[in-house]
N, C-alpha and C positions, 0 to 999 in steps of 0.2 A: 504494499499500499504506500506508494510514493508520497502521498499527501500527509501520512502519519509516520514520519521517519523517526528512527532511533538515532539521537544525536547527543554526543557527549554523555553517554550512559543513561539517557532518559528518553522516553517516548514523547514526541511533539505532535501537535496538530499544526501543519505548515511550520511557522517559526515560533510557535508558542508552546512552551513546555506544559504537558498535561498536568504536572504538579501545580503549576500556577493557576490553571483553570479551577482545580479542586480547592486550592487555598482561597480563591476569591469567591467561588460560587457554591462550593460544597459538593457532596455526592449523596445519592446517585445523580448523574448529569450526563445528558447527551451532548456530544460535541461534534459539530459539523464543520467541514472544510468548504469554504466558498469556492476555492480554486478547483477542487475536485468535482463539484457540481457543474461548474462552467465547462470544465474539460469534458465531462461526460456528455453534456448537451451538445457541444461542438462536434463530437464524434459522430453524432446523428446528422447534423446539419451539413457537415463536410461530406459525408457519404451520400447525401441527397443533393449535393451541389448540381445545378443544372436542370433539376426537376422541380416542378411546382409542388410544394410540400407544406405540411404544418405538422410539427412535433407537439402533440397534445399530452402534456405531463398528467399521469394518473395520480390525482391528488390523494387517493387513499394511501399511497406509499408513505408520504410525509406531508401533512397539510400545514405546517407551520407558515405563518404569514411571511417570514423572511425568506424561506425557501421558495414559496410561491411567487413572492414579489421579484426575487432574483430571476427566476425563470421567465416571468412576464417581461422583464426589461430586456432579456436576451431574445425575445420574440416568440416565446412558446405559446401554444394554446393549451387547453386543459381538458382532461377527461374527468367527469364527475359522476357520482352516483347518489347524490342527495341535494336537496335544496340548501342544506347547511354548507356543502362544499361549494355550491354556487355563490353563496354569500361570502365565503372565504376568498374566492377568486376576486370578486369585485372589491372586497376590503383590502386585498393586497395590491390592487392596481391592475389586475388582469382584465382582458377585453372579453366580455361575454360572447361577442360575435366569433370568438375563436374557441368557444366551449362546445363539446359534445357530451350529451347527457345519457349515460348508460345506466344499467341497473334494472332489475326484474320487477321492482315494486314501486314505481313512481306514483306518488299520491296526486290527487286532483290539485291540491294547493301547490305542489312542486311543479306540476306542469303549467299551471297559470303563472307562477313565479318565472319559470324559464321563458315562456312566451313573452311576458312583459319585458324581460331582460334582453331579449333578441339574440338568443344563442344561435350557434351555427346549425345544430341539428339534434334531434332525438335519436339515439340508437335504440330502436324499438325491439322489444324482446318477446312479444306475444301478440296474438290477434286481438285479445281483449285490451291490451295497452294501446294498440293502434286505434281501436274504436274510441276509447276514452279521450285520446289526444284529438281525434277528429271532432268529437262532440264539443270539447272545451274550445277548440280553435273556432268552430262554427259559431258558438255563443259569443266569443270575443271578436268576431268579425275579421279574423286573420287567417292566413294560410300557415300551417305548422310545417317546418322543414323536417323531414323524416328520412331515416336510414334504417334498414332492417339489420340487426345483428343476426347473421345467419350462422347457424350451428353446422359446421361441415362434417362432424362425427370423425374427427382426426384424434388419434391418441398422441397427446403432447409428451408422453413419457416423463411425467413429473409426479410429485405427491398427489394422491387422489383428492385431497382436500383442496388443491389449487389447480385441478384439471377442469376446464370449463367448456371444452369443445366437443365432448361426447354425448351421445343421445340420452344417457341417463342423468345428465346434470340439469339444473334448473334454468341454465342460461340459454338465451338465444331462441330464434325461430328454427324449427327443423328444416333441413335443406329442401325436403320434398314439399314443404308448405310455403316456401318463400315466394315462388313465382306467382301463385294466385294472390298472396297478400300484396305483392308489389303492384299487380294489375288493379286490385282494389284501391290501393292508395293513389295510383296515378289517375284513376277515374274520379277522385274525390275533389270537390271544390274547395275543401278546407285543409287538404294536405298537399305538400310539394315534396316529390321524391327527389332527394339530392345525392344519395350515396348508398354504399353497402359497407358493412363492418363485419370483421372477423376478429374474435379474440378466443384462443383455444386454451389458455392456461397461463401459469406464472412459473417463474424459475425454470424455463425450458433452455437446455443447453445444447440442443441439436438443431440444425438448420432444416432438416427434412420435413418435420411437421408443419412448419410455417409455409414452405413451398407446396406441400401437399394441399393445405387449406386454401391457398390462393389459386391453385390449379382448379380445384372444384368451384371456387368462387367465380372464376372467369368463365366457366361454362355457363353459370347463371347470368353473368353480365351479357354474355352473347345471347342467351335466350331473351333477355329483356330488350336488348337492341332489336332483336327480330320482331318485337311487338311495339317498336317505336318508343321505348322508355330508355332514355339516356341518362347516365349518372354524372354528376359533377366531380365526385371524389370516390376513391376506394380506400377504405380505412383498414390497415393491415393489423390493427390492434397492437397489443404489447406482449409481455411475457418473456422477453429475453432475460436469461438468467445471469448471475454473477458468480464469481468464485468466492465461496465461503471456506472451503477446505481443499478438496482435490478435484473439484469440477474443472472442466475445460470448456467453457462457453466460447463460441466464436466471437471474434471482434465485431463491432457494430458494422463495419464495412463487409465482413464475411457473412454476417447474418442477412444483410440486405441484398447482397450481390445476386443470388438466384432469383429473388423476387423482383428486383429491378430488371433482370433479364426477361422475366415473364411478362413484365409490364412495358417492355420496349415497344415504342410506336404508339402507345396509347396516350390519350390527352387528359385523362382524369387526374385531378389533384391527388397526391398520395398523402394520406394521414397516418400517423403512428401514435400509439398510446403507451409509451414506456413509463415505468414508475421506478421499480427496483434498480433498473439499469442506470438511472440518472442519479439516484441518491443512496443506494444500498451501501456501497463502499466509500461514501463520503461522510460516514459517521461512525462514532464509537460510543459505547455506554461506559462511563467512568464510574467505578465503584471502589469502596474501601473495605478491606478485610476486618471484620469485627472480631471474629473468633476463629481459632484453629482447634478442631476436635480430632484427636488421634485415637483410633480404635483398633481392635483386633481385626475386624473385617474391612472397615473402610475408614478413610480420613476425610474430614469435611472442612472446607474453607467456607465459613459463613460470611458472606459479604452483605453490604447494605442495599444492594439492588436485588430485585426479586422478579417472580413471574408477573407481578402486576406491572413492572417496568418494561420487561421484554418477555412477551408471551410465547414467542415462536418455539424455544426449546420445549416447553411444556406441551404446547398445542400440536406441533408437528414432529416433535423429537429432532428439531432443527439443530445443526451444529454451528457454533460460532467460535472462532478462535479467541482464547483468553489468554492475555499476556501481562506480565508485570510491567507497570509503568517505569520503574526503576530496577531492572533485573539484578538479582543477587547471585553471587557465586555460591557454590556448595552443592550438596547432594539433593536431588529432587525427591519429593514425595508425590504419590499418586493421590489426587484429591477429587472429591465431588465438590463442585463449586455450587453452592446453594444460597438461597436467600432466607429472609426472616419470616416469610409468609407461612401460615399454618396449614400447609398441604405437602404431602409426600412428593407430589409432582413439582414442587417449587425448586427447580434447578436451572442453572445456566450452562452447566457443562458437566459431563461425566468423565471420570478417569483421566484427569488432566495432570501431567507430570510438571510440577512447579516447585520453585524455591520461594517460600513465602514466610513472612512474619506477620503477627497481628499489627494492624495499622497501615500495612502496605496498600498501595493503589494498584488496581488492575483495570485493564481496558478490554472490553468485550467488542471485538472488531465486527465490521459489516453490519452495524446497527442503525444505519441511516434510514432504512426502509422497514416499515412495519414494526417499529419499535415504539416510539411515542404514539403513533397513530392507533395502536392496539392496546395501549396501557389502560389501566383502571385504578380505582381507589379501593380495591379489595383490602380487607383488614383495616380500613380507614387509613390508608397510606397515601400521603400527598404524592401527586405525580412530580416527576423529576423536573429540574431546570433544564433548559436548552440553551446552548451557546453556539454562536457561529464565529469561527476563526477566519480572519481575513489577513493573510501575511503575518505580521507581528501584532495584529490587534485582535482582541476578543470582545464580542458583543453579546450581551444577554438578550436572546430573543424570545425566551418565555421564562418568567420567574417561577421559582418553585412554589407550588400551591401552599398557602397557609392552612393549617389544620381547620380553622373555623370556617373556611370557604367550602369545606366538604359537607357541612350540614347547614350552610346558610339558607338553603331553600326549604329546610325542613322546619316543623314546629311540633311542640309537645301538645298532647291533648289537654283541654281545660280540666 
């Protein structure tokens, strides 16, 4: 991770020692690198140079206003799945006209909100949703821009919880149902067909599933053209994986190359919905060792971060590298790295060989995506602070929650 180097015996974020971040803002704390996010974004725009395109950041990966605002200034669009995420885009200075609204359960209020904001399009995921959008648009006297999220039934070869392009998932319109739904939408006075969307999953490290999905999609595009329905854009979705441990994901250019070849000669704008690939390796979770428990069967390093801060290990059995911020010499011990939460599933890492003492800082790498965004207040634990590092500067971009904020909306019975 070049943006989190080991320098003079201590781990840094860009030019800032992580020990300085902890001293100023405490732990647990998410620390992000501005340069890492910018470099990841430019990898996409460079690979798409010469093609009409829009990179729509998947807000669910990390919705912090500083992250969203940074990407908005770089020219990004946004992929959202709720009215709350749309509000975040506008609060961060993003352009609603660059927003695609995905998600299987859009409420009437959210649809009205998005129409009023003037979003780029709705990625429609069912016939019922299409009918709801049509009805609301007709009542408002506007035409709603729509794109069907087509489910190509392609195996993305990822964790089953984050595979979204198979028939058995809740996502998208079945491939065989898409053509009649497109014809229905094209005939409506309240709907405007603008695109087609594919999203087959997350943390995908092979190119073939993406190319297979697009191949099926282009068959459908051809069928639409044969019926006089022409699209303005083709949305390739997101899902490109990152390296957490020993994965070998393709480069952004390598991921896009076969799909750009398939799209050669076509005039539609290309949309993408990356999330993890933009921010995953741009962040670490900084934690402090509270206790070391040495036992006959296992040794435990109890840190002050927990499953409520980073859920992925407990939810997916996901692997994150865990490293000391100031590495020590000496013999390693094998530790279960766990948190204070009252669950046996509260762990950040199993069987890690580390040299630790109580009070040491550790960094959980690759925590920029689906860390803070999936965090909770379980056990009445305040959510962590978030810090953005920019060169030699550090900026608090979300302060640690005060305890009284956790029950500020509650009241006792009289």
